[in-house]
N, CA, C and O of each residue as an XYZ file, in Angstrom:
244
protein
N      51.615     39.118     87.515
C      52.642     40.110     87.295
C      52.713     40.435     85.800
O      52.678     39.532     84.964
N      52.812     41.692     85.475
C      52.898     42.144     84.095
C      54.316     42.647     83.825
O      54.830     43.494     84.556
N      54.941     42.123     82.773
C      56.308     42.502     82.415
C      56.357     42.969     80.968
O      55.481     42.651     80.163
N      57.389     43.722     80.659
C      57.599     44.212     79.307
C      58.770     43.473     78.669
O      59.683     43.018     79.359
N      58.732     43.361     77.342
C      59.872     42.836     76.601
C      60.075     43.709     75.367
O      59.133     44.322     74.864
N      61.303     43.756     74.891
C      61.631     44.489     73.677
C      62.091     43.490     72.630
O      63.003     42.701     72.876
N      61.467     43.523     71.473
C      61.872     42.682     70.348
C      63.114     43.319     69.738
O      63.024     44.356     69.081
N      64.262     42.705     69.952
C      65.529     43.277     69.496
C      65.642     43.346     67.971
O      66.433     44.128     67.445
N      64.866     42.542     67.269
C      64.877     42.594     65.801
C      64.175     43.850     65.289
O      64.510     44.350     64.215
N      63.209     44.361     66.043
C      62.473     45.566     65.654
C      63.110     46.842     66.202
O      62.971     47.912     65.610
N      63.805     46.727     67.325
C      64.349     47.894     68.024
C      65.437     48.585     67.190
O      66.366     47.939     66.705
N      65.304     49.912     67.033
C      66.310     50.698     66.302
C      67.226     51.458     67.266
O      68.045     52.271     66.835
N      67.091     51.199     68.545
C      67.925     51.774     69.593
C      67.854     53.295     69.654
O      68.864     53.974     69.843
N      66.646     53.813     69.491
C      66.450     55.262     69.554
C      66.498     55.774     70.983
O      66.805     56.945     71.211
N      66.198     54.906     71.955
C      66.277     55.267     73.359
C      65.065     55.975     73.924
O      65.082     56.402     75.078
N      64.015     56.108     73.133
C      62.816     56.790     73.609
C      62.233     56.098     74.833
O      61.810     56.763     75.779
N      62.206     54.778     74.823
C      61.628     54.035     75.946
C      62.341     54.359     77.257
O      61.691     54.640     78.264
N      63.658     54.320     77.248
C      64.431     54.580     78.467
C      64.393     56.045     78.868
O      64.440     56.363     80.056
N      64.309     56.938     77.893
C      64.256     58.370     78.204
C      62.934     58.754     78.865
O      62.912     59.543     79.810
N      61.844     58.198     78.369
C      60.521     58.548     78.875
C      60.140     57.707     80.097
O      59.482     58.206     81.010
N      60.545     56.448     80.119
C      60.182     55.535     81.216
C      61.430     54.862     81.808
O      61.602     53.651     81.671
N      62.299     55.643     82.463
C      63.534     55.066     83.011
C      63.309     54.032     84.120
O      64.212     53.253     84.423
N      62.129     54.015     84.722
C      61.831     53.015     85.748
C      61.594     51.633     85.134
O      61.648     50.623     85.836
N      61.334     51.590     83.831
C      60.986     50.331     83.167
C      62.010     49.843     82.151
O      62.007     48.663     81.799
N      62.903     50.742     81.663
C      63.859     50.366     80.622
C      65.255     50.853     80.960
O      65.431     51.841     81.672
N      66.259     50.130     80.427
C      67.643     50.514     80.621
C      68.461     50.140     79.381
O      68.046     49.315     78.566
N      69.615     50.760     79.264
C      70.524     50.465     78.163
C      71.584     49.493     78.656
O      72.110     49.635     79.759
N      71.889     48.508     77.827
C      72.912     47.521     78.146
C      73.811     47.389     76.918
O      73.481     46.678     75.968
N      74.948     48.080     76.948
C      75.879     48.083     75.810
C      75.213     48.518     74.515
O      75.408     47.899     73.469
N      74.425     49.585     74.589
C      73.776     50.129     73.398
C      72.467     49.472     73.019
O      71.777     49.945     72.116
N      72.115     48.397     73.686
C      70.845     47.722     73.442
C      69.910     48.045     74.596
O      70.327     48.066     75.754
N      68.672     48.292     74.285
C      67.708     48.618     75.328
C      66.959     47.367     75.738
O      66.634     46.514     74.912
N      66.689     47.276     77.043
C      65.953     46.121     77.555
C      65.038     46.582     78.672
O      65.257     47.618     79.299
N      64.023     45.794     78.900
C      63.074     46.082     79.976
C      63.666     45.612     81.288
O      64.288     44.553     81.360
N      63.468     46.408     82.325
C      63.909     46.018     83.661
C      62.955     44.961     84.203
O      61.806     44.873     83.770
N      63.427     44.173     85.135
C      62.625     43.118     85.760
C      61.762     43.718     86.868
O      61.996     43.477     88.052
N      60.767     44.498     86.468
C      59.848     45.114     87.426
C      58.419     44.876     86.964
O      58.152     44.703     85.775
N      57.511     44.870     87.924
C      56.093     44.742     87.603
C      55.613     46.080     87.033
O      55.905     47.140     87.587
N      54.885     46.021     85.937
C      54.419     47.222     85.254
C      53.075     47.680     85.809
O      52.175     46.871     86.036
N      52.953     48.963     86.020
C      51.686     49.558     86.447
C      50.665     49.319     85.335
O      50.813     49.841     84.230
N      49.648     48.545     85.624
C      48.663     48.148     84.602
C      47.967     49.330     83.937
O      47.537     49.223     82.788
N      47.850     50.444     84.632
C      47.212     51.629     84.057
C      48.116     52.323     83.038
O      47.642     53.127     82.236
N      49.412     52.016     83.066
C      50.364     52.666     82.168
C      50.753     51.805     80.968
O      51.428     52.289     80.059
N      50.345     50.557     80.951
C      50.796     49.616     79.919
C      50.588     50.148     78.505
O      51.513     50.117     77.693
N      49.408     50.626     78.207
C      49.118     51.100     76.849
C      50.047     52.250     76.452
O      50.546     52.278     75.327
N      50.282     53.190     77.359
C      51.173     54.314     77.075
C      52.614     53.851     76.883
O      53.305     54.318     75.978
N      53.063     52.936     77.733
C      54.437     52.443     77.645
C      54.658     51.698     76.338
O      55.643     51.951     75.644
N      53.771     50.796     75.994
C      53.901     50.029     74.751
C      53.853     50.964     73.539
O      54.574     50.756     72.564
N      53.011     51.983     73.602
C      52.839     52.901     72.488
C      53.972     53.885     72.286
O      54.000     54.573     71.266
N      54.911     53.980     73.222
C      56.002     54.947     73.103
C      57.009     54.550     72.021
O      57.701     55.417     71.487
N      57.103     53.292     71.695
C      58.074     52.826     70.701
C      57.573     53.122     69.292
O      56.479     52.694     68.925
N      58.362     53.851     68.497
C      57.918     54.191     67.143
C      57.798     52.986     66.201
O      57.115     53.067     65.181
N      58.454     51.877     66.535
C      58.390     50.691     65.684
C      57.612     49.531     66.285
O      57.573     48.443     65.710
N      56.996     49.755     67.433
C      56.198     48.706     68.064
C      57.009     47.530     68.569
O      56.544     46.391     68.528
N      58.218     47.793     69.045
C      59.096     46.727     69.520
C      58.796     46.301     70.956
O      59.315     45.282     71.413
N      57.985     47.046     71.660
C      57.670     46.746     73.056
C      56.366     45.957     73.128
O      55.369     46.311     72.498
N      56.396     44.877     73.912
C      55.177     44.112     74.128
C      55.074     43.727     75.605
O      56.010     43.923     76.381
N      53.927     43.179     75.969
C      53.625     42.864     77.359
C      53.480     41.357     77.533
O      52.909     40.666     76.689
N      54.010     40.867     78.648
C      53.862     39.461     79.020
C      53.248     39.421     80.402
O      53.734     40.082     81.319
N      52.189     38.658     80.558
C      51.550     38.516     81.876
C      51.850     37.128     82.426
O      51.697     36.114     81.746
N      52.277     37.122     83.669
C      52.565     35.824     84.334
C      51.300     35.230     84.883
O      51.331     34.150     85.473
């Protein structure tokens, strides 16, 4: 299973991740976090690359 995580120290809360990929990200009291869903492996590079500060990374189980 492939999951996403957001490094909260890097995140500037611009919301681009949730706006472009609402199936994978959500806002929680102004902080963005990855939803607990398996990521489409063909989309991983695009999803990770959407963050202007590189706060999104991938974890494989």
